[in-house]
C-alpha positions in Angstrom: -7.8 22.2 -5.0 -6.3 25.7 -5.3 -2.7 26.2 -6.5 -2.3 29.3 -4.4 1.5 29.9 -3.8 2.8 29.0 -0.4 2.6 32.0 2.0 3.8 32.4 5.6 1.3 31.0 8.1 -1.2 33.6 9.2 -2.7 33.9 12.6 -5.6 31.6 13.4 -8.8 32.8 11.9 -12.2 31.3 12.2 -12.8 31.4 8.4 -10.2 28.6 7.9 -12.4 25.8 6.5 -10.2 23.1 8.1 -11.2 24.5 11.5 -14.9 24.8 11.0 -17.7 22.2 11.4 -18.2 20.8 7.9 -21.7 21.4 6.6 -21.4 18.6 4.0 -23.1 15.2 3.5 -21.7 12.9 6.3 -19.5 15.8 7.4 -17.0 15.0 4.7 -14.1 17.3 3.9 -15.2 20.2 1.6 -12.2 19.9 -0.7 -13.1 22.8 -3.0 -12.7 25.2 0.0 -9.2 24.2 1.0 -6.1 26.2 -0.2 -2.5 25.5 0.7 -2.3 28.5 3.1 -5.0 27.0 5.3 -2.9 24.0 6.4 -0.2 25.4 8.5 -2.6 27.5 10.7 -4.8 24.5 11.0 -1.9 22.3 12.1 -0.8 24.9 14.6 -4.2 24.9 16.2 -4.4 21.1 16.1 -1.0 20.8 17.7 -2.0 23.2 20.4 -5.3 21.5 21.1 -3.7 18.1 21.3 -0.9 19.3 23.6 -3.4 20.8 26.0 -5.4 17.5 26.0 -2.2 15.6 26.8 -1.3 18.0 29.5 -4.7 17.6 31.2 -4.2 13.8 31.3 -0.6 14.1 32.6 -1.5 16.6 35.3 -4.7 14.9 36.4 -4.3 14.6 40.3 -6.5 11.5 40.4 -5.0 8.1 40.5 -4.6 6.7 36.9 -7.4 4.5 35.7 -8.6 3.3 32.3 -11.1 6.2 31.9 -8.9 9.2 32.9 -5.8 7.9 31.1 -6.5 5.4 28.3 -9.9 6.6 27.2 -8.7 10.2 27.6 -5.8 9.4 25.3 -8.1 7.8 22.7 -10.3 11.0 22.7 -7.4 13.3 22.3 -6.1 14.7 19.0 -9.3 14.6 17.0 -8.5 17.9 15.2 -5.0 16.7 14.4 -6.3 13.5 12.9 -8.9 15.4 10.9 -6.4 17.9 9.4 -3.7 15.2 8.9 -6.1 12.9 7.0 -7.0 15.7 4.5 -3.4 17.0 4.1 -1.8 13.5 3.7 -4.4 12.5 1.2 -3.8 15.5 -1.0 0.0 15.3 -0.8 -0.2 11.7 -2.0 -3.0 11.9 -4.5 -3.3 15.5 -5.8 -0.2 17.5 -4.8 1.1 20.8 -6.1 4.4 22.6 -5.5 2.8 24.6 -2.7 1.6 21.5 -0.8 4.9 19.7 -1.3 6.7 22.7 0.2 4.4 22.7 3.2 4.8 19.0 3.6 8.5 19.5 4.3 7.6 21.8 7.2 4.7 19.7 8.5 6.7 16.5 8.7 9.3 18.2 10.9 6.6 19.9 13.1 4.8 16.6 13.4 7.9 14.8 14.8 8.5 17.7 17.2 4.9 17.5 18.3 4.8 13.7 19.0 8.3 13.3 20.5 7.5 15.0 23.9 4.2 13.1 24.0 5.5 9.6 23.3 8.5 10.2 25.7 6.5 11.8 28.5 7.7 10.0 31.6 4.7 11.0 33.7 2.2 9.9 31.1 4.1 6.7 30.6 4.1 6.1 34.3 0.3 6.3 34.4 0.1 3.9 31.4 2.6 1.5 33.0 0.6 1.4 36.2 -2.6 0.6 34.4 -0.8 -2.0 32.3 0.7 -3.7 35.4 -2.7 -3.9 37.1 -4.8 -4.6 34.0 -5.9 -8.1 35.1 -7.7 -6.7 38.2 -9.4 -3.8 36.5 -12.4 -5.6 35.1 -11.6 -4.7 31.5 -13.2 -6.0 28.4 -11.1 -8.0 25.9 -10.9 -5.0 23.7 -9.9 -2.7 26.5 -7.2 -5.1 27.7 -5.8 -5.3 24.1 -5.8 -1.5 24.0 -3.9 -1.1 27.2 -1.3 -3.6 25.9 -0.9 -1.9 22.6 -0.6 1.6 24.1 1.9 0.4 26.6 4.0 -1.3 23.9 3.8 1.8 21.6 5.1 4.2 24.3 7.8 1.7 25.4 9.0 1.3 21.9 9.0 5.1 21.3 11.5 5.5 24.2 9.2 6.6 27.0 11.3 4.6 29.5 14.7 6.0 28.5 16.8 8.4 30.5 16.7 12.1 29.6 19.8 12.1 27.5 18.7 9.2 25.4 15.2 10.8 25.0 16.8 14.0 23.7 18.8 12.0 21.2 15.7 9.9 20.2 13.8 13.1 19.6 16.6 14.4 17.3 16.6 11.1 15.4 12.8 11.1 14.9 12.9 14.7 13.6 15.6 13.9 11.1 14.0 10.7 10.0 10.8 12.6 9.4 12.6 15.1 7.2 14.5 12.3 5.3 11.4 10.3 4.6 9.7 13.3 3.1 12.8 14.1 1.1 12.9 10.5 -0.3 9.3 10.7 -1.3 9.6 14.1 -2.9 12.7 13.0 -4.8 10.9 10.0 -6.2 7.9 12.0 -7.2 10.2 14.6 -8.8 11.9 12.0 -11.0 8.5 10.4 -11.9 7.2 13.8 -13.0 10.3 14.9 -14.9 10.6 11.9 -17.3 8.4 10.7 -20.2 9.1 9.3 -23.6 7.3 10.9 -26.5 6.2 8.3 -29.1 6.2 9.2 -32.8 4.0 7.3 -35.3 7.0 5.0 -36.0 7.3 4.1 -32.3 3.9 2.5 -31.9 4.8 -0.9 -33.5 3.2 -3.7 -31.4 1.3 -1.4 -29.0 -2.4 -2.2 -28.7 -4.9 0.5 -29.5 -5.9 0.7 -25.8 -2.3 1.5 -24.8 -1.9 4.1 -27.6 -5.2 5.8 -26.5 -4.0 5.9 -22.9 -0.6 7.3 -24.0 -2.4 10.1 -25.9 -4.4 10.9 -22.8 -1.2 11.0 -20.7 0.3 13.4 -23.2 -2.7 15.6 -23.2 -2.5 15.9 -19.4 1.1 17.1 -19.8 0.0 19.8 -22.3 1.0 17.7 -25.4 -2.3 17.4 -27.1 -2.1 15.1 -30.2 1.1 13.4 -28.9 1.5 10.1 -27.1 3.8 9.5 -24.2 5.1 6.6 -21.9 5.5 7.7 -18.3 7.3 6.1 -15.4 4.0 5.0 -13.8 4.0 1.2 -13.5 0.7 1.1 -15.3 2.4 2.7 -18.3 5.8 1.0 -18.2 4.7 -2.7 -17.8 2.3 -2.8 -20.7 4.8 -1.0 -22.9 7.5 -3.5 -22.0 5.1 -6.3 -22.8 4.0 -5.1 -26.2 6.5 -2.8 -27.9 8.4 -4.4 -30.7 11.0 -1.6 -30.5 13.8 -3.1 -28.4 15.6 0.2 -28.3 12.6 2.0 -26.8 12.0 -0.8 -24.3 15.5 -0.4 -23.1 15.0 3.4 -22.7 11.8 3.0 -20.8 13.1 0.2 -18.6 16.2 2.1 -17.7 14.3 5.3 -16.8 11.9 3.3 -14.7 14.6 1.4 -12.7 16.7 4.5 -12.4 14.2 6.6 -10.5 15.9 8.3 -7.6 19.3 7.1 -8.9 20.2 9.7 -11.6 22.7 11.9 -9.9 20.4 14.9 -10.1 18.6 17.0 -7.6 16.2 14.1 -7.0 18.9 11.5 -6.2 18.2 9.3 -3.1 21.6 7.6 -2.8 22.7 9.9 0.1 19.4 9.8 1.8 19.3 6.0 2.3 22.6 5.5 4.4 21.5 8.3 6.7 18.1 6.8 7.2 19.6 3.4 8.0 22.2 4.8 10.4 19.5 6.7 12.3 17.2 3.7 12.5 20.0 1.6 13.8 20.9 4.2 16.4 17.3 4.4 17.5 17.1 0.6 17.8 20.3 0.5 19.9 19.0 3.2 22.2 16.1 0.9 22.9 18.3 -2.1 23.5 18.0 -3.9 20.2 21.1 -5.0 18.2 19.5 -4.0 14.8 16.5 -2.2 13.5 15.2 -5.5 12.2 15.3 -7.0 15.7 13.4 -4.0 17.0 10.9 -4.1 14.2 10.2 -7.9 14.4 9.6 -8.0 18.1 6.2 -6.4 17.5 5.0 -8.5 14.6 3.5 -11.9 13.9 6.8 -13.3 12.6 8.6 -12.2 15.9 12.1 -12.6 14.5 14.0 -11.6 11.3 15.0 -15.3 11.0 11.4 -16.5 10.7 10.8 -14.1 7.9 14.0 -15.0 6.2 13.3 -18.7 6.4 9.9 -18.1 4.6 11.5 -16.0 1.9 14.4 -18.4 1.3 11.9 -21.4 1.2 10.1 -19.6 -1.6 13.3 -18.2 -3.3 14.8 -21.6 -4.2 11.9 -23.0 -6.3 11.1 -19.5 -7.7 14.6 -19.0 -8.9 14.7 -22.4 -10.4 11.5 -21.7 -12.3 12.8 -18.3 -13.4 16.0 -19.7 -14.7 14.1 -22.4 -16.7 11.9 -19.7 -18.1 14.9 -17.6 -18.9 16.4 -20.4 -21.0 13.0 -20.8 -22.8 12.9 -17.1 -23.6 16.5 -17.2 -24.9 15.5 -20.1 -27.1 12.5 -18.1 -28.4 14.8 -15.2 -29.3 17.1 -17.6 -31.2 14.2 -19.2 -33.1 13.1 -15.7 -34.2 16.6 -15.1 -35.5 17.7 -12.8 -32.8 21.4 -12.8 -32.0 21.3 -11.0 -28.6 21.2 -12.2 -25.1 18.0 -11.7 -23.2 18.1 -8.5 -21.2 15.8 -7.3 -18.4 13.9 -5.0 -20.9 13.2 -8.0 -23.0 11.7 -10.3 -20.4 8.1 -9.2 -20.4 8.0 -8.9 -24.2 9.2 -12.5 -24.8 7.3 -13.8 -21.8 4.1 -12.7 -23.5 5.1 -14.5 -26.6 5.9 -17.6 -24.6 2.6 -17.4 -22.8 0.8 -17.3 -26.1 2.7 -20.5 -27.2 2.2 -22.4 -23.9 -1.2 -21.2 -22.8 -2.6 -19.7 -26.0 -3.3 -16.5 -24.0 -2.2 -12.9 -23.8 -3.4 -10.0 -21.7 -4.5 -8.0 -24.7 -7.1 -10.7 -25.5 -8.9 -10.3 -22.1 -8.4 -6.5 -21.6 -11.5 -5.6 -23.7 -13.6 -7.6 -21.2 -12.0 -6.0 -18.0 -13.5 -2.6 -17.9 -12.9 -0.5 -14.8 -16.7 -0.2 -14.4 -17.1 -4.0 -14.6 -14.4 -4.7 -12.1 -15.7 -2.1 -9.7 -19.2 -3.7 -10.0 -17.6 -7.1 -9.4 -15.8 -6.0 -6.3 -19.0 -4.5 -4.9 -21.0 -7.6 -5.8 -18.6 -9.9 -4.0 -18.8 -7.6 -0.9 -22.6 -7.8 -1.1 -22.6 -11.6 -1.4 -20.1 -12.1 1.4 -21.0 -9.4 3.8 -24.4 -8.0 2.7 -23.0 -4.5 1.7 -24.7 -2.4 -0.9 -23.1 0.6 -2.7 -24.9 3.6 -4.2 -22.9 6.4 -5.9 -23.2 9.9 -4.4 -22.7 13.0 -6.6 -23.1 15.4 -3.6 -19.9 14.6 -1.7 -17.0 16.9 -2.3 -13.9 15.4 -3.9 -10.3 16.5 -4.5 -10.3 15.9 -8.3 -13.0 15.5 -10.9 -12.1 11.9 -11.5 -12.7 10.9 -7.9 -16.0 9.0 -7.2 -17.9 8.4 -3.9 -20.3 5.6 -2.9 -22.4 5.4 0.2 -22.1 1.9 1.7 -25.0 0.3 3.6 -25.1 -2.9 5.7 -27.5 -5.8 5.2 -30.2 -4.0 7.2 -29.9 -0.8 5.1 -28.0 1.2 7.7 -25.2 3.6 6.8 -21.9 1.7 7.1 -19.3 3.9 5.4 -18.4 6.1 2.5 -16.0 4.8 -0.1 -13.9 7.0 -2.3 -12.4 5.6 -5.5 -9.5 7.6 -7.2 -8.5 5.3 -10.0 -6.6 7.1 -12.7 -2.9 8.0 -13.0 -2.0 11.7 -13.2 1.1 13.9 -12.7 -0.1 15.2 -9.3 -0.3 11.7 -7.8 2.5 9.5 -6.5 2.9 6.1 -8.2 1.5 2.9 -6.8 -1.8 2.0 -5.3 -3.0 2.3 -1.7 -5.9 2.5 0.8 -6.2 5.3 3.3 -9.0 6.9 5.3 -10.4 10.4 5.8 -12.0 9.2 9.0 -11.7 5.9 10.9 -14.5 3.9 12.5 -15.0 4.1 16.2 -17.8 3.9 18.9 -16.2 5.8 21.8 -18.6 8.7 21.7 -21.4 7.4 19.5 -21.1 5.5 16.2 -18.6 7.1 13.9 -18.8 5.7 10.4 -15.5 5.4 8.4 -14.7 7.3 5.2 -12.4 5.0 3.2 -10.2 5.9 0.2 -8.7 3.6 -2.6 -6.1 5.3 -4.8 -4.8 3.6 -8.0 -2.9 4.6 -11.1 -4.8 3.0 -13.9 -4.7 4.3 -17.4 -7.6 6.4 -18.6 -9.6 5.4 -21.7 -9.4 7.7 -24.6 -12.2 10.1 -25.5 -15.5 8.3 -25.2 -13.9 4.9 -24.4 -13.9 3.2 -21.1 -10.8 2.4 -19.1 -9.6 -1.1 -19.7 -7.7 -3.0 -17.1 -5.0 -5.6 -17.4 -5.4 -8.8 -15.3 -2.8 -7.2 -12.9 -4.8 -4.0 -12.7 -8.0 -5.9 -12.0 -6.2 -7.8 -9.2 -4.8 -4.5 -7.8 -8.4 -3.1 -7.7 -9.6 -6.0 -5.7 -6.5 -5.9 -3.5 -7.0 -2.3 -2.5 -10.7 -2.8 -2.1 -9.9 -5.7 0.3 -8.0 -3.1 2.4 -11.0 -0.8 2.0 -13.3 -3.5 3.4 -11.0 -3.9 6.4 -11.6 -0.2 7.1 -15.3 -0.2 6.2 -16.3 -3.3 8.1 -14.3 -2.3 11.3 -16.5 -2.7 14.4 -14.4 -1.6 17.4 -14.9 1.0 20.1 -11.5 2.6 20.3 -9.9 4.6 17.4 -6.4 3.1 18.0 -7.7 -0.4 17.2 -9.8 0.6 14.2 -9.7 -1.1 10.7 -6.1 -1.6 9.4 -4.5 -0.8 12.8 -2.9 -4.2 12.9 0.6 -5.8 12.6 2.1 -5.1 9.2 2.5 -8.8 8.5 -1.3 -9.2 9.1 -2.6 -6.1 7.4 -2.1 -7.6 3.9 -4.3 -10.6 4.7 -7.7 -9.0 4.1 -6.5 -7.4 0.8 -4.6 -10.3 -0.7 -7.4 -12.7 0.3 -10.0 -10.6 -1.5 -7.9 -10.9 -4.7 -9.0 -14.5 -5.0 -12.6 -13.6 -5.8 -11.5 -11.5 -8.8 -10.2 -14.6 -10.6 -13.2 -16.9 -9.9 -15.0 -18.1 -13.0 -18.5 -17.2 -11.7 -17.4 -13.7 -11.0 -15.6 -13.2 -14.4 -18.5 -14.8 -16.3 -20.9 -12.2 -14.8 -18.8 -9.0 -14.8 -16.1 -9.5 -17.5 -18.0 -8.2 -20.6 -16.7 -6.8 -23.8 -16.7 -3.0 -23.7 -18.0 -2.7 -27.2 -20.5 -5.5 -27.6 -21.4 -6.3 -24.0 -20.8 -10.0 -24.7 -19.6 -12.0 -21.7 -16.1 -13.4 -21.5 -16.1 -16.5 -23.9 -15.7 -19.8 -22.1 -12.6 -20.7 -24.1 -10.9 -17.4 -23.3 -11.8 -17.8 -19.6 -10.4 -21.3 -19.6 -7.1 -20.1 -21.2 -6.9 -17.1 -18.7 -7.3 -19.4 -15.7 -4.8 -21.8 -17.1 -2.2 -19.0 -17.7 -2.4 -17.6 -14.1 0.6 -19.4 -12.9 2.7 -18.6 -16.0 5.8 -16.4 -15.3 5.4 -16.9 -11.5 9.1 -17.6 -11.2 9.8 -14.1 -12.5 7.1 -12.4 -10.3 8.2 -14.2 -7.2 11.9 -13.5 -7.8 11.4 -9.8 -8.3 9.4 -9.6 -5.1 11.5 -11.9 -2.8 14.7 -10.1 -3.9 13.2 -6.8 -2.7 12.1 -8.3 0.5 15.5 -9.9 1.2 17.2 -6.6 0.4 15.0 -4.9 2.9 15.9 -7.4 5.5 19.6 -7.0 4.8 19.4 -3.2 4.9 18.0 -3.4 8.4 19.9 -6.5 9.7 23.5 -5.6 8.7 25.4 -2.7 10.3 24.4 0.6 8.8 28.1 1.2 8.1 27.9 -1.5 5.5 25.6 0.6 3.3 27.7 3.7 2.7 27.6 3.0 -1.0 24.0 1.9 -1.8 24.7 0.7 -5.3 27.7 -1.5 -4.2 25.6 -3.0 -1.4 22.7 -3.7 -3.8 25.0 -5.4 -6.2 26.8 -7.5 -3.5 23.5 -8.7 -2.0 22.0 -9.6 -5.4 25.1 -11.6 -6.2 25.0 -13.4 -2.9 21.4 -14.7 -3.5 22.2 -15.5 -7.1 19.8 -13.0 -8.6 19.3 -13.7 -12.3 20.8 -10.8 -14.3 17.7 -10.7 -16.6 15.4 -9.8 -13.7 15.4 -6.6 -11.6 14.0 -6.2 -8.1 10.4 -5.0 -8.0 11.7 -2.0 -6.1 15.4 -0.9 -6.4 16.6 0.9 -3.2 16.5 4.5 -4.5 12.7 4.1 -5.4 11.8 1.8 -2.5 9.1 4.1 -1.0 7.6 1.3 1.1 10.7 1.3 3.3 12.3 4.7 2.9 9.4 7.2 2.4 8.5 6.4 6.1 9.1 3.3 8.2 5.7 1.6 8.0 7.2 -1.3 5.9 10.8 -0.9 6.9 12.2 -4.4 7.7 8.6 -5.4 6.8 8.3 -5.7 3.1 8.3 -9.5 3.7 4.8 -8.9 5.1 3.1 -9.4 1.7 4.4 -12.9 1.4 3.8 -13.7 5.1 0.2 -12.6 4.6 0.0 -14.6 1.3 0.7 -17.8 3.2 -2.5 -16.9 5.2 -4.6 -15.7 2.3 -3.9 -18.8 0.2 -4.7 -21.0 3.1 -7.7 -18.9 4.1 -9.4 -19.0 0.7 -9.2 -22.8 1.1 -11.9 -22.5 3.8 -14.4 -21.4 1.1 -13.1 -24.1 -1.4 -13.6 -26.8 1.3 -17.1 -25.5 1.9 -17.9 -26.0 -1.8 -19.1 -22.4 -2.2 -16.9 -19.3 -2.6 -19.7 -17.3 -1.0 -20.5 -19.8 1.8 -22.5 -17.8 4.4 -21.1 -19.5 7.5 -17.5 -19.1 6.3 -18.2 -15.5 5.3 -19.6 -14.7 8.7 -16.4 -16.1 10.4 -14.3 -14.1 7.9 -16.3 -10.9 8.8 -16.3 -11.4 12.5 -12.8 -12.7 13.0 -10.8 -10.9 10.3 -12.5 -7.9 8.7 -14.4 -6.3 11.5 -12.1 -6.9 14.5 -9.4 -4.4 13.6 -6.6 -4.6 16.0 -8.8 -5.7 18.9 -7.4 -9.2 18.9 -4.1 -10.9 18.6 -3.8 -11.6 14.8 -2.7 -15.2 15.2 -5.7 -15.8 17.6 -8.0 -14.1 15.0 -6.7 -16.3 12.2 -7.1 -19.5 14.1 -10.6 -18.5 15.2 -11.5 -18.1 11.5 -9.6 -21.1 10.0 -9.6 -23.5 13.0 -5.8 -23.9 12.8 -2.6 -22.1 11.9 -1.9 -21.5 8.2 0.1 -23.9 6.0 2.9 -22.5 4.0 2.5 -25.0 1.1 -0.7 -23.2 0.2 1.4 -20.3 -1.1 3.7 -22.5 -3.2 0.7 -24.3 -4.7 -1.1 -21.0 -5.5 2.0 -19.8 -7.3 2.6 -23.1 -9.0 6.0 -23.5 -7.4 5.5 -27.1 -6.1 5.5 -28.4 -9.7 8.3 -29.3 -12.0 9.2 -26.4 -14.4 7.7 -26.9 -17.8 10.1 -27.4 -20.7 10.2 -25.0 -23.5 
C-alpha cells in the first residue's frame, strides 16, 4: 500500500485500478496497485453509478413487482460495495495518514449518498406495495424474508417521514457519520501515540516470549534493540499478568484505560454526548422514546428489558464470585508481606498466582504448545471434520501487508467455496481488537459468487526465527473470529442483503462463540497443541490442569463484560441530557450496580468503539451474552450426541445456522437446529457461576 500524500480528487480516469476489472486469481483486489489518491475518484464513480441505478428503479413506469424493484435493488451498488470493502479494510487493518484523512471525507459523502436513497418516498412506496401484497406474489421463503427485511430497513431509516423530518434525519445521519469516524480516529491516535519503553531492569517476571514480542514491537516503531509495551490488549494483558514491577503495571493499566480520555487532541469526551443526543433525536423522529427502544424492536431480544433481565441475572452471581476472589487476592498479598490494597492493575498479576495455587496452572506453561500455526491448523481441521472444508494456502493472491496470508477453501466435493485471508499480527497501522469482514460476500443472484472472507487479529509476533505463541485467550479469539469467518464462507443464499453475517446483532455472535468450544476440546488440543521447540504433544497432566482452570477468574471476566453491556444500555435508555459529563455518568452508573473498585469495565466509554465508532453494536453490546446463552446450549447438542463432530448434528448446524445467513428468522433457525429454545442456565454452568464460590 502506497503512502502517497493525499491530493485533491482527480477526474475519473480509466487507469484507476479500483475501476478496472481485476486480472487476479479469483478477481481479488490487487492491493499493490492501490494508492490513496485512487479512492475518492472511485467513490465518486461508484456513487454516480448507484444513484443512476436507483433512479432507474424509482422511475420505472411499470407496476412495482419483485423483479423490477426488489431484485433490481439487490443488483444495484456493486461498484460501491467493491470500493467500500477495499477502503474500509485498509482503514481498519493497514491505515496511513493519507487514508485516515480521506476516511473523514468518505464517511460524510457516504451518509449524503445513502440518505436520499433510504428516504426516497417513491422507492419506499414501491417497496411498501410489494410488502403489503407479498402473500399473493408466489415468493419463495427467502424472497419473502428479503421483502420483509428491505421494508423494515427503509421504514427504520425514515422513508415514511414527512419532508421536514426527513431533512433533519439526513442532517443527523451525516453528523453521526462524521462523529463515528472522529471517535475511531481519536482512539487510534491515542493507541499509536503511547508506548512504554522497558529497560533491562523492567523485565522482572516477564516470560521470554513476551520480551521477544516487546522487542519486535519496538523494532516496528524504529527502536531496534529496545523493548516496548503498547496499548494493544495483546500487549497489555500479558504484561499485567506477569510483570513483578507494580509501578510499571500501574502505568500500563492507566494508559490502557485512559485511551480517548486524556484531554488531548484525541479526547472523546465531547464526542460521546453529541452522538447520544443525535441518536435519541433520530429515534424520536421515528416514534420511539429512546434509541434503545428503537434498536431493540429489530432484534431477537425485542426489548431493552429482556436484555437487562439477562444481564442482571448473570451480574449477581458474577459479582459475588468476583468479590470472593477479591478477598482471596487481598489475602494473598498479605501472605506475601504486601501492605497495600488490591488495585485494578494488581488483579491479573495476583489472579495468576492464585490460579497456580488453586489449579496448579498458569498461561505461560501452556503457551509454548499454542503456536499460531498449530491453532490455525486446529481451526481448519475442525471445519473439515464438521463441514468437509479443506484449506490450501495460496501465494499468488495479492495482500495489503506482507504478514497477510490467504487460503483457498474447497467444499467436500472439491469445489471452490471461498477465499480466506488471515491478518494475525499487531502493528501500528492497525486498529486494536479482532474482527471478521469480507472483501466480497456470497450470493447467487447472477451466477455463483464465492465469498472472500477476512479475519483480523492483533496477536504478538514471535521474535526472529521463533513462532508466534498464543495465550489461551488468543487461541480462543482465533477460533471466535474463524467462527464468524465460517458464517461468511458457508453462506448459501441467493440475495446479497441476506448473505453470511447479515443477521440480527444478537444472533451474529452465535456462530463465532459456538466455534470457540472446539478450541478447548481435549481431542483437538491433544492433536494440535504441540511444543514449538520439541514438537511434543501437550502433556496429559498439563491438559487436565488447563481444562480444570477454565472457569477460574470467571467472576472477574463476567463483571468486566456485563458492566460494559449495562453501561451501553444506560447510555441509550436514559435521556441524552443525562450524559453531558461522560465521566460523572460513568461513575454514577458503576456505583449504582455496585461495581467492585478493583475491576474496570472491559471498555470504558471513551474507548468503546463497539458502540461509538459506528452504531452496529450501539445498545447492542449485550448481544455477546445473549448469543452465549445460545452457544452454550447449542454445543450441548454435540455433547448429547456423544461426539463433538457428530455428522447429523453438524449437518443441522451447517444447514440451519452457518449457511442460511439472514434468510430465516433467527429464533426459527435456532429451534430448527436444537429442537427447542435455548436454556439460559447453560451460560451460567459454562462460566461456573451456578456453583458456590471456592474459599481461598
